[in-house]
All heavy atoms as TSV, in Angstrom:
chain	resi	resn	atom	element	x	y	z
A	1	MET	N	N	-2.841	15.017	-7.837
A	1	MET	CA	C	-3.918	14.083	-8.069
A	1	MET	C	C	-5.098	14.374	-7.159
A	1	MET	O	O	-6.157	13.813	-7.340
A	1	MET	CB	C	-3.420	12.658	-7.917
A	1	MET	CG	C	-2.347	12.304	-8.954
A	1	MET	SD	S	-1.618	10.671	-8.715
A	1	MET	CE	C	-2.951	9.645	-9.252
A	2	GLN	N	N	-4.900	15.182	-6.163
A	2	GLN	CA	C	-5.946	15.641	-5.252
A	2	GLN	C	C	-6.673	14.512	-4.507
A	2	GLN	O	O	-7.834	14.657	-4.130
A	2	GLN	CB	C	-6.926	16.543	-5.994
A	2	GLN	CG	C	-6.260	17.758	-6.571
A	2	GLN	CD	C	-7.228	18.714	-7.240
A	2	GLN	OE1	O	-8.432	18.571	-7.128
A	2	GLN	NE2	N	-6.692	19.692	-7.924
A	3	ALA	N	N	-5.990	13.410	-4.298
A	3	ALA	CA	C	-6.558	12.319	-3.497
A	3	ALA	C	C	-6.262	12.599	-2.029
A	3	ALA	O	O	-5.202	13.115	-1.687
A	3	ALA	CB	C	-5.954	10.991	-3.902
A	4	LYS	N	N	-7.190	12.264	-1.173
A	4	LYS	CA	C	-6.968	12.415	0.256
A	4	LYS	C	C	-5.928	11.385	0.697
A	4	LYS	O	O	-5.999	10.221	0.299
A	4	LYS	CB	C	-8.267	12.197	1.022
A	4	LYS	CG	C	-9.297	13.270	0.763
A	4	LYS	CD	C	-10.542	12.981	1.563
A	4	LYS	CE	C	-11.587	14.042	1.280
A	4	LYS	NZ	N	-12.825	13.797	2.009
A	5	PRO	N	N	-4.972	11.787	1.526
A	5	PRO	CA	C	-3.955	10.842	1.986
A	5	PRO	C	C	-4.552	9.590	2.626
A	5	PRO	O	O	-4.038	8.491	2.427
A	5	PRO	CB	C	-3.153	11.657	3.003
A	5	PRO	CG	C	-3.316	13.070	2.549
A	5	PRO	CD	C	-4.722	13.140	2.011
A	6	CYS	N	N	-5.641	9.739	3.356
A	6	CYS	CA	C	-6.240	8.571	4.021
A	6	CYS	C	C	-6.875	7.601	3.024
A	6	CYS	O	O	-7.183	6.462	3.383
A	6	CYS	CB	C	-7.257	9.013	5.063
A	6	CYS	SG	S	-8.682	9.891	4.382
A	7	ASN	N	N	-7.039	8.012	1.785
A	7	ASN	CA	C	-7.593	7.155	0.737
A	7	ASN	C	C	-6.531	6.696	-0.258
A	7	ASN	O	O	-6.868	6.230	-1.340
A	7	ASN	CB	C	-8.698	7.889	-0.032
A	7	ASN	CG	C	-9.898	8.185	0.818
A	7	ASN	OD1	O	-10.178	7.473	1.778
A	7	ASN	ND2	N	-10.615	9.237	0.499
A	8	THR	N	N	-5.271	6.855	0.110
A	8	THR	CA	C	-4.169	6.583	-0.808
A	8	THR	C	C	-3.353	5.382	-0.348
A	8	THR	O	O	-2.995	5.283	0.821
A	8	THR	CB	C	-3.247	7.816	-0.910
A	8	THR	OG1	O	-4.026	8.937	-1.322
A	8	THR	CG2	C	-2.125	7.590	-1.900
A	9	LEU	N	N	-3.069	4.483	-1.275
A	9	LEU	CA	C	-2.198	3.337	-1.019
A	9	LEU	C	C	-0.904	3.544	-1.782
A	9	LEU	O	O	-0.909	3.749	-2.997
A	9	LEU	CB	C	-2.850	2.029	-1.485
A	9	LEU	CG	C	-1.966	0.783	-1.448
A	9	LEU	CD1	C	-1.532	0.459	-0.020
A	9	LEU	CD2	C	-2.694	-0.396	-2.077
A	10	VAL	N	N	0.214	3.496	-1.067
A	10	VAL	CA	C	1.536	3.634	-1.665
A	10	VAL	C	C	2.211	2.270	-1.639
A	10	VAL	O	O	2.246	1.613	-0.599
A	10	VAL	CB	C	2.384	4.665	-0.879
A	10	VAL	CG1	C	3.800	4.734	-1.411
A	10	VAL	CG2	C	1.719	6.028	-0.909
A	11	ILE	N	N	2.749	1.848	-2.779
A	11	ILE	CA	C	3.551	0.623	-2.855
A	11	ILE	C	C	5.002	1.074	-2.977
A	11	ILE	O	O	5.357	1.774	-3.930
A	11	ILE	CB	C	3.177	-0.235	-4.089
A	11	ILE	CG1	C	1.666	-0.525	-4.131
A	11	ILE	CG2	C	3.999	-1.519	-4.121
A	11	ILE	CD1	C	1.137	-1.320	-2.982
A	12	GLU	N	N	5.830	0.682	-2.036
A	12	GLU	CA	C	7.212	1.158	-1.989
A	12	GLU	C	C	8.174	0.017	-1.700
A	12	GLU	O	O	7.826	-0.944	-1.035
A	12	GLU	CB	C	7.362	2.207	-0.877
A	12	GLU	CG	C	7.489	3.624	-1.336
A	12	GLU	CD	C	8.648	3.883	-2.284
A	12	GLU	OE1	O	9.682	3.177	-2.241
A	12	GLU	OE2	O	8.516	4.797	-3.093
A	13	ASP	N	N	9.397	0.179	-2.185
A	13	ASP	CA	C	10.431	-0.817	-1.884
A	13	ASP	C	C	11.601	-0.206	-1.128
A	13	ASP	O	O	12.643	-0.830	-0.967
A	13	ASP	CB	C	10.907	-1.514	-3.160
A	13	ASP	CG	C	11.685	-0.596	-4.090
A	13	ASP	OD1	O	11.629	0.643	-3.910
A	13	ASP	OD2	O	12.342	-1.116	-5.006
A	14	SER	N	N	11.424	1.023	-0.638
A	14	SER	CA	C	12.517	1.673	0.084
A	14	SER	C	C	12.031	2.207	1.422
A	14	SER	O	O	10.857	2.551	1.594
A	14	SER	CB	C	13.091	2.832	-0.739
A	14	SER	OG	O	12.148	3.896	-0.824
A	15	VAL	N	N	12.958	2.288	2.362
A	15	VAL	CA	C	12.656	2.836	3.682
A	15	VAL	C	C	12.205	4.280	3.553
A	15	VAL	O	O	11.214	4.691	4.164
A	15	VAL	CB	C	13.889	2.720	4.609
A	15	VAL	CG1	C	13.703	3.525	5.879
A	15	VAL	CG2	C	14.157	1.250	4.941
A	16	SER	N	N	12.903	5.061	2.735
A	16	SER	CA	C	12.545	6.469	2.598
A	16	SER	C	C	11.149	6.633	1.994
A	16	SER	O	O	10.387	7.522	2.395
A	16	SER	CB	C	13.582	7.226	1.774
A	16	SER	OG	O	13.733	6.652	0.490
A	17	GLY	N	N	10.780	5.797	1.064
A	17	GLY	CA	C	9.447	5.863	0.468
A	17	GLY	C	C	8.358	5.506	1.452
A	17	GLY	O	O	7.315	6.170	1.517
A	18	VAL	N	N	8.576	4.460	2.234
A	18	VAL	CA	C	7.607	4.062	3.258
A	18	VAL	C	C	7.485	5.162	4.308
A	18	VAL	O	O	6.379	5.559	4.690
A	18	VAL	CB	C	8.002	2.720	3.921
A	18	VAL	CG1	C	7.172	2.455	5.166
A	18	VAL	CG2	C	7.867	1.574	2.933
A	19	THR	N	N	8.611	5.683	4.747
A	19	THR	CA	C	8.610	6.735	5.752
A	19	THR	C	C	7.860	7.974	5.272
A	19	THR	O	O	7.066	8.564	6.006
A	19	THR	CB	C	10.052	7.106	6.140
A	19	THR	OG1	O	10.725	5.929	6.610
A	19	THR	CG2	C	10.094	8.160	7.226
A	20	ALA	N	N	8.089	8.369	4.028
A	20	ALA	CA	C	7.409	9.537	3.457
A	20	ALA	C	C	5.910	9.306	3.343
A	20	ALA	O	O	5.114	10.200	3.675
A	20	ALA	CB	C	8.001	9.870	2.088
A	21	ALA	N	N	5.515	8.137	2.899
A	21	ALA	CA	C	4.092	7.830	2.775
A	21	ALA	C	C	3.401	7.886	4.131
A	21	ALA	O	O	2.317	8.463	4.274
A	21	ALA	CB	C	3.900	6.452	2.134
A	22	LYS	N	N	4.008	7.293	5.127
A	22	LYS	CA	C	3.416	7.292	6.464
A	22	LYS	C	C	3.366	8.704	7.042
A	22	LYS	O	O	2.393	9.085	7.675
A	22	LYS	CB	C	4.179	6.343	7.392
A	22	LYS	CG	C	4.140	4.873	6.962
A	22	LYS	CD	C	2.744	4.350	6.737
A	22	LYS	CE	C	1.969	4.256	8.028
A	22	LYS	NZ	N	0.571	3.778	7.819
A	23	ALA	N	N	4.404	9.494	6.816
A	23	ALA	CA	C	4.418	10.879	7.308
A	23	ALA	C	C	3.305	11.704	6.667
A	23	ALA	O	O	2.793	12.651	7.278
A	23	ALA	CB	C	5.774	11.516	7.034
A	24	ALA	N	N	2.924	11.342	5.462
A	24	ALA	CA	C	1.858	12.044	4.744
A	24	ALA	C	C	0.476	11.521	5.108
A	24	ALA	O	O	-0.527	12.006	4.591
A	24	ALA	CB	C	2.086	11.921	3.236
A	25	GLY	N	N	0.408	10.504	5.975
A	25	GLY	CA	C	-0.873	9.959	6.393
A	25	GLY	C	C	-1.443	8.920	5.446
A	25	GLY	O	O	-2.646	8.662	5.449
A	26	MET	N	N	-0.586	8.316	4.639
A	26	MET	CA	C	-1.008	7.325	3.645
A	26	MET	C	C	-0.742	5.911	4.150
A	26	MET	O	O	0.097	5.690	5.018
A	26	MET	CB	C	-0.250	7.545	2.341
A	26	MET	CG	C	-0.466	8.899	1.750
A	26	MET	SD	S	0.632	9.180	0.337
A	26	MET	CE	C	0.125	10.821	-0.131
A	27	THR	N	N	-1.452	4.950	3.587
A	27	THR	CA	C	-1.181	3.544	3.840
A	27	THR	C	C	0.008	3.153	2.958
A	27	THR	O	O	0.039	3.488	1.779
A	27	THR	CB	C	-2.402	2.677	3.481
A	27	THR	OG1	O	-3.495	3.079	4.299
A	27	THR	CG2	C	-2.124	1.200	3.686
A	28	ALA	N	N	0.967	2.460	3.531
A	28	ALA	CA	C	2.159	2.059	2.780
A	28	ALA	C	C	2.343	0.555	2.851
A	28	ALA	O	O	2.386	-0.022	3.935
A	28	ALA	CB	C	3.396	2.755	3.328
A	29	TRP	N	N	2.418	-0.057	1.682
A	29	TRP	CA	C	2.753	-1.478	1.588
A	29	TRP	C	C	4.157	-1.585	1.023
A	29	TRP	O	O	4.501	-0.920	0.044
A	29	TRP	CB	C	1.791	-2.207	0.661
A	29	TRP	CG	C	0.421	-2.417	1.208
A	29	TRP	CD1	C	-0.078	-1.972	2.394
A	29	TRP	CD2	C	-0.640	-3.129	0.573
A	29	TRP	NE1	N	-1.378	-2.361	2.540
A	29	TRP	CE2	C	-1.751	-3.072	1.430
A	29	TRP	CE3	C	-0.754	-3.796	-0.625
A	29	TRP	CZ2	C	-2.967	-3.676	1.118
A	29	TRP	CZ3	C	-1.961	-4.395	-0.933
A	29	TRP	CH2	C	-3.043	-4.336	-0.071
A	30	GLY	N	N	4.948	-2.435	1.640
A	30	GLY	CA	C	6.313	-2.640	1.185
A	30	GLY	C	C	6.403	-3.796	0.202
A	30	GLY	O	O	5.770	-4.835	0.399
A	31	PHE	N	N	7.194	-3.596	-0.836
A	31	PHE	CA	C	7.430	-4.645	-1.836
A	31	PHE	C	C	8.886	-5.074	-1.738
A	31	PHE	O	O	9.798	-4.248	-1.857
A	31	PHE	CB	C	7.130	-4.131	-3.241
A	31	PHE	CG	C	7.413	-5.128	-4.314
A	31	PHE	CD1	C	6.621	-6.249	-4.464
A	31	PHE	CD2	C	8.491	-4.960	-5.176
A	31	PHE	CE1	C	6.894	-7.191	-5.445
A	31	PHE	CE2	C	8.767	-5.889	-6.168
A	31	PHE	CZ	C	7.966	-7.000	-6.298
A	32	VAL	N	N	9.114	-6.361	-1.495
A	32	VAL	CA	C	10.477	-6.864	-1.306
A	32	VAL	C	C	10.880	-7.881	-2.370
A	32	VAL	O	O	11.764	-8.692	-2.141
A	32	VAL	CB	C	10.663	-7.461	0.111
A	32	VAL	CG1	C	10.546	-6.395	1.169
A	32	VAL	CG2	C	9.676	-8.587	0.379
A	33	GLY	N	N	10.274	-7.819	-3.525
A	33	GLY	CA	C	10.576	-8.770	-4.591
A	33	GLY	C	C	11.764	-8.391	-5.450
A	33	GLY	O	O	12.178	-9.153	-6.303
A	34	GLY	N	N	12.334	-7.221	-5.212
A	34	GLY	CA	C	13.475	-6.773	-6.014
A	34	GLY	C	C	14.770	-7.450	-5.599
A	34	GLY	O	O	14.910	-7.942	-4.474
A	35	SER	N	N	15.723	-7.460	-6.500
A	35	SER	CA	C	16.997	-8.132	-6.236
A	35	SER	C	C	17.781	-7.488	-5.094
A	35	SER	O	O	18.613	-8.141	-4.468
A	35	SER	CB	C	17.855	-8.138	-7.502
A	35	SER	OG	O	18.136	-6.813	-7.917
A	36	HIS	N	N	17.520	-6.227	-4.789
A	36	HIS	CA	C	18.253	-5.562	-3.710
A	36	HIS	C	C	17.866	-6.084	-2.323
A	36	HIS	O	O	18.492	-5.738	-1.337
A	36	HIS	CB	C	18.092	-4.035	-3.790
A	36	HIS	CG	C	16.683	-3.553	-3.802
A	36	HIS	ND1	N	15.843	-3.734	-4.873
A	36	HIS	CD2	C	15.952	-2.889	-2.881
A	36	HIS	CE1	C	14.669	-3.207	-4.609
A	36	HIS	NE2	N	14.701	-2.689	-3.415
A	37	TYR	N	N	16.863	-6.944	-2.251
A	37	TYR	CA	C	16.498	-7.555	-0.974
A	37	TYR	C	C	16.872	-9.041	-0.903
A	37	TYR	O	O	16.529	-9.717	0.057
A	37	TYR	CB	C	14.998	-7.391	-0.696
A	37	TYR	CG	C	14.642	-5.998	-0.236
A	37	TYR	CD1	C	13.800	-5.189	-0.977
A	37	TYR	CD2	C	15.168	-5.495	0.942
A	37	TYR	CE1	C	13.484	-3.908	-0.556
A	37	TYR	CE2	C	14.869	-4.214	1.372
A	37	TYR	CZ	C	14.024	-3.431	0.617
A	37	TYR	OH	O	13.718	-2.160	1.043
A	38	GLN	N	N	17.587	-9.547	-1.868
A	38	GLN	CA	C	17.941	-10.973	-1.865
A	38	GLN	C	C	18.822	-11.357	-0.681
A	38	GLN	O	O	18.690	-12.449	-0.147
A	38	GLN	CB	C	18.632	-11.362	-3.170
A	38	GLN	CG	C	17.678	-11.441	-4.330
A	38	GLN	CD	C	18.365	-11.864	-5.613
A	38	GLN	OE1	O	19.591	-11.905	-5.695
A	38	GLN	NE2	N	17.579	-12.170	-6.631
A	39	SER	N	N	19.697	-10.482	-0.261
A	39	SER	CA	C	20.622	-10.837	0.817
A	39	SER	C	C	20.285	-10.138	2.138
A	39	SER	O	O	21.092	-10.150	3.055
A	39	SER	CB	C	22.056	-10.484	0.406
A	39	SER	OG	O	22.168	-9.085	0.190
A	40	ARG	N	N	19.079	-9.534	2.234
A	40	ARG	CA	C	18.680	-8.870	3.471
A	40	ARG	C	C	17.234	-9.221	3.800
A	40	ARG	O	O	16.496	-9.670	2.944
A	40	ARG	CB	C	18.751	-7.346	3.365
A	40	ARG	CG	C	19.831	-6.796	2.533
A	40	ARG	CD	C	19.879	-5.284	2.630
A	40	ARG	NE	N	19.131	-4.663	1.537
A	40	ARG	CZ	C	18.831	-3.394	1.494
A	40	ARG	NH1	N	19.156	-2.610	2.486
A	40	ARG	NH2	N	18.190	-2.884	0.473
A	41	ASP	N	N	16.867	-8.989	5.026
A	41	ASP	CA	C	15.500	-9.245	5.466
A	41	ASP	C	C	14.652	-8.005	5.176
A	41	ASP	O	O	14.402	-7.171	6.058
A	41	ASP	CB	C	15.477	-9.595	6.949
A	41	ASP	CG	C	14.092	-10.000	7.441
A	41	ASP	OD1	O	13.118	-9.959	6.635
A	41	ASP	OD2	O	13.977	-10.354	8.627
A	42	GLY	N	N	14.226	-7.880	3.931
A	42	GLY	CA	C	13.463	-6.723	3.499
A	42	GLY	C	C	12.167	-6.543	4.257
A	42	GLY	O	O	11.745	-5.424	4.529
A	43	LYS	N	N	11.530	-7.645	4.611
A	43	LYS	CA	C	10.271	-7.553	5.350
A	43	LYS	C	C	10.487	-6.838	6.673
A	43	LYS	O	O	9.757	-5.904	7.009
A	43	LYS	CB	C	9.674	-8.946	5.574
A	43	LYS	CG	C	8.333	-8.903	6.270
A	43	LYS	CD	C	7.686	-10.271	6.338
A	43	LYS	CE	C	6.301	-10.162	6.980
A	43	LYS	NZ	N	5.600	-11.439	6.971
A	44	ALA	N	N	11.494	-7.251	7.415
A	44	ALA	CA	C	11.783	-6.620	8.706
A	44	ALA	C	C	12.180	-5.154	8.514
A	44	ALA	O	O	11.782	-4.293	9.304
A	44	ALA	CB	C	12.882	-7.380	9.432
A	45	ILE	N	N	12.936	-4.880	7.479
A	45	ILE	CA	C	13.389	-3.511	7.216
A	45	ILE	C	C	12.200	-2.594	6.943
A	45	ILE	O	O	12.088	-1.513	7.524
A	45	ILE	CB	C	14.384	-3.493	6.039
A	45	ILE	CG1	C	15.696	-4.177	6.442
A	45	ILE	CG2	C	14.642	-2.065	5.550
A	45	ILE	CD1	C	16.632	-4.465	5.276
A	46	LEU	N	N	11.305	-3.011	6.040
A	46	LEU	CA	C	10.183	-2.149	5.675
A	46	LEU	C	C	9.120	-2.089	6.766
A	46	LEU	O	O	8.511	-1.040	6.981
A	46	LEU	CB	C	9.596	-2.581	4.334
A	46	LEU	CG	C	10.548	-2.416	3.143
A	46	LEU	CD1	C	9.859	-2.816	1.846
A	46	LEU	CD2	C	11.092	-1.003	3.051
A	47	LEU	N	N	8.898	-3.184	7.476
A	47	LEU	CA	C	7.977	-3.131	8.621
A	47	LEU	C	C	8.534	-2.191	9.690
A	47	LEU	O	O	7.792	-1.424	10.305
A	47	LEU	CB	C	7.735	-4.524	9.198
A	47	LEU	CG	C	6.839	-5.439	8.372
A	47	LEU	CD1	C	6.814	-6.848	8.970
A	47	LEU	CD2	C	5.419	-4.876	8.245
A	48	GLY	N	N	9.846	-2.234	9.887
A	48	GLY	CA	C	10.496	-1.337	10.840
A	48	GLY	C	C	10.365	0.122	10.451
A	48	GLY	O	O	10.359	1.006	11.310
A	49	ALA	N	N	10.252	0.373	9.150
A	49	ALA	CA	C	10.083	1.742	8.654
A	49	ALA	C	C	8.633	2.199	8.763
A	49	ALA	O	O	8.334	3.365	8.531
A	49	ALA	CB	C	10.553	1.832	7.203
A	50	GLY	N	N	7.728	1.267	9.085
A	50	GLY	CA	C	6.332	1.623	9.268
A	50	GLY	C	C	5.372	1.067	8.240
A	50	GLY	O	O	4.190	1.415	8.245
A	51	ALA	N	N	5.837	0.202	7.346
A	51	ALA	CA	C	4.946	-0.377	6.333
A	51	ALA	C	C	3.782	-1.102	7.005
A	51	ALA	O	O	3.963	-1.772	8.024
A	51	ALA	CB	C	5.702	-1.347	5.428
A	52	ASP	N	N	2.608	-0.947	6.437
A	52	ASP	CA	C	1.414	-1.587	6.977
A	52	ASP	C	C	1.329	-3.054	6.578
A	52	ASP	O	O	0.686	-3.857	7.262
A	52	ASP	CB	C	0.160	-0.861	6.461
A	52	ASP	CG	C	0.137	0.582	6.924
A	52	ASP	OD1	O	-0.036	0.803	8.131
A	52	ASP	OD2	O	0.321	1.481	6.087
A	53	ARG	N	N	1.957	-3.396	5.505
A	53	ARG	CA	C	1.972	-4.765	4.983
A	53	ARG	C	C	3.181	-4.887	4.071
A	53	ARG	O	O	3.616	-3.908	3.474
A	53	ARG	CB	C	0.691	-5.024	4.195
A	53	ARG	CG	C	0.601	-6.389	3.571
A	53	ARG	CD	C	-0.710	-6.558	2.830
A	53	ARG	NE	N	-0.619	-7.749	2.010
A	53	ARG	CZ	C	-1.444	-8.037	1.038
A	53	ARG	NH1	N	-2.444	-7.237	0.747
A	53	ARG	NH2	N	-1.305	-9.137	0.332
A	54	VAL	N	N	3.734	-6.081	3.968
A	54	VAL	CA	C	4.873	-6.326	3.076
A	54	VAL	C	C	4.566	-7.556	2.247
A	54	VAL	O	O	4.071	-8.562	2.767
A	54	VAL	CB	C	6.186	-6.527	3.876
A	54	VAL	CG1	C	7.334	-6.872	2.951
A	54	VAL	CG2	C	6.511	-5.274	4.690
A	55	PHE	N	N	4.844	-7.479	0.954
A	55	PHE	CA	C	4.636	-8.627	0.080
A	55	PHE	C	C	5.814	-8.764	-0.879
A	55	PHE	O	O	6.563	-7.822	-1.103
A	55	PHE	CB	C	3.297	-8.532	-0.664
A	55	PHE	CG	C	3.180	-7.377	-1.624
A	55	PHE	CD1	C	3.299	-7.579	-2.988
A	55	PHE	CD2	C	2.930	-6.095	-1.176
A	55	PHE	CE1	C	3.178	-6.526	-3.880
A	55	PHE	CE2	C	2.800	-5.037	-2.050
A	55	PHE	CZ	C	2.932	-5.257	-3.409
A	56	GLU	N	N	5.992	-9.985	-1.405
A	56	GLU	CA	C	7.162	-10.311	-2.218
A	56	GLU	C	C	6.852	-10.450	-3.700
A	56	GLU	O	O	7.713	-10.198	-4.544
A	56	GLU	CB	C	7.791	-11.607	-1.701
A	56	GLU	CG	C	9.067	-11.985	-2.407
A	56	GLU	CD	C	9.726	-13.213	-1.792
A	56	GLU	OE1	O	9.306	-13.653	-0.710
A	56	GLU	OE2	O	10.665	-13.715	-2.414
A	57	ARG	N	N	5.649	-10.895	-4.033
A	57	ARG	CA	C	5.299	-11.114	-5.440
A	57	ARG	C	C	4.029	-10.335	-5.762
A	57	ARG	O	O	3.128	-10.244	-4.930
A	57	ARG	CB	C	5.043	-12.603	-5.699
A	57	ARG	CG	C	6.243	-13.489	-5.413
A	57	ARG	CD	C	5.921	-14.978	-5.488
A	57	ARG	NE	N	4.742	-15.285	-4.676
A	57	ARG	CZ	C	3.782	-16.133	-5.041
A	57	ARG	NH1	N	3.862	-16.778	-6.184
A	57	ARG	NH2	N	2.746	-16.365	-4.264
A	58	MET	N	N	3.957	-9.817	-6.956
A	58	MET	CA	C	2.759	-9.088	-7.352
A	58	MET	C	C	1.519	-9.992	-7.290
A	58	MET	O	O	0.424	-9.513	-7.050
A	58	MET	CB	C	2.906	-8.475	-8.739
A	58	MET	CG	C	3.814	-7.283	-8.748
A	58	MET	SD	S	3.145	-5.967	-7.733
A	58	MET	CE	C	4.500	-4.847	-7.696
A	59	ALA	N	N	1.721	-11.297	-7.434
A	59	ALA	CA	C	0.601	-12.237	-7.323
A	59	ALA	C	C	0.030	-12.223	-5.902
A	59	ALA	O	O	-1.122	-12.609	-5.693
A	59	ALA	CB	C	1.056	-13.642	-7.693
A	60	ASP	N	N	0.821	-11.759	-4.931
A	60	ASP	CA	C	0.369	-11.687	-3.538
A	60	ASP	C	C	-0.343	-10.381	-3.230
A	60	ASP	O	O	-0.831	-10.192	-2.125
A	60	ASP	CB	C	1.569	-11.806	-2.583
A	60	ASP	CG	C	2.263	-13.134	-2.699
A	60	ASP	OD1	O	1.600	-14.132	-3.059
A	60	ASP	OD2	O	3.478	-13.187	-2.442
A	61	PHE	N	N	-0.398	-9.482	-4.187
A	61	PHE	CA	C	-0.959	-8.154	-3.950
A	61	PHE	C	C	-2.377	-8.224	-3.391
A	61	PHE	O	O	-2.708	-7.525	-2.450
A	61	PHE	CB	C	-0.951	-7.348	-5.262
A	61	PHE	CG	C	-1.415	-5.933	-5.088
A	61	PHE	CD1	C	-0.536	-4.960	-4.652
A	61	PHE	CD2	C	-2.723	-5.571	-5.355
A	61	PHE	CE1	C	-0.948	-3.653	-4.484
A	61	PHE	CE2	C	-3.154	-4.272	-5.197
A	61	PHE	CZ	C	-2.257	-3.310	-4.755
A	62	LEU	N	N	-3.195	-9.078	-3.938
A	62	LEU	CA	C	-4.584	-9.175	-3.480
A	62	LEU	C	C	-4.780	-10.197	-2.363
A	62	LEU	O	O	-5.814	-10.215	-1.726
A	62	LEU	CB	C	-5.510	-9.499	-4.647
A	62	LEU	CG	C	-5.578	-8.426	-5.729
A	62	LEU	CD1	C	-6.456	-8.885	-6.882
A	62	LEU	CD2	C	-6.081	-7.119	-5.168
A	63	ALA	N	N	-3.791	-11.022	-2.136
A	63	ALA	CA	C	-3.887	-12.035	-1.075
A	63	ALA	C	C	-3.798	-11.368	0.290
A	63	ALA	O	O	-3.087	-10.397	0.477
A	63	ALA	CB	C	-2.778	-13.068	-1.223
A	64	GLU	N	N	-4.498	-11.882	1.210
A	64	GLU	CA	C	-4.520	-11.295	2.552
A	64	GLU	C	C	-3.679	-12.142	3.469
A	64	GLU	O	O	-3.665	-13.296	3.525
A	64	GLU	CB	C	-5.955	-11.219	3.048
A	64	GLU	CG	C	-6.157	-10.399	4.258
A	64	GLU	CD	C	-6.003	-8.887	4.129
A	64	GLU	OE1	O	-6.293	-8.311	3.093
A	64	GLU	OE2	O	-5.584	-8.301	5.118
């Protein structure tokens, strides 16, 4: 896609995805609305992986 990493936003729901995005110099937002995060603290997990922001609902995507 030839986008500069510093101009790229990655939306990810996995530690490996967040880690890869950050290693590439991209902004990574974590999404924890999936059922695989119902019994775990997904926010803490993805923030720990380096996510710049974590959100639970797509309606929160634009909310600050």
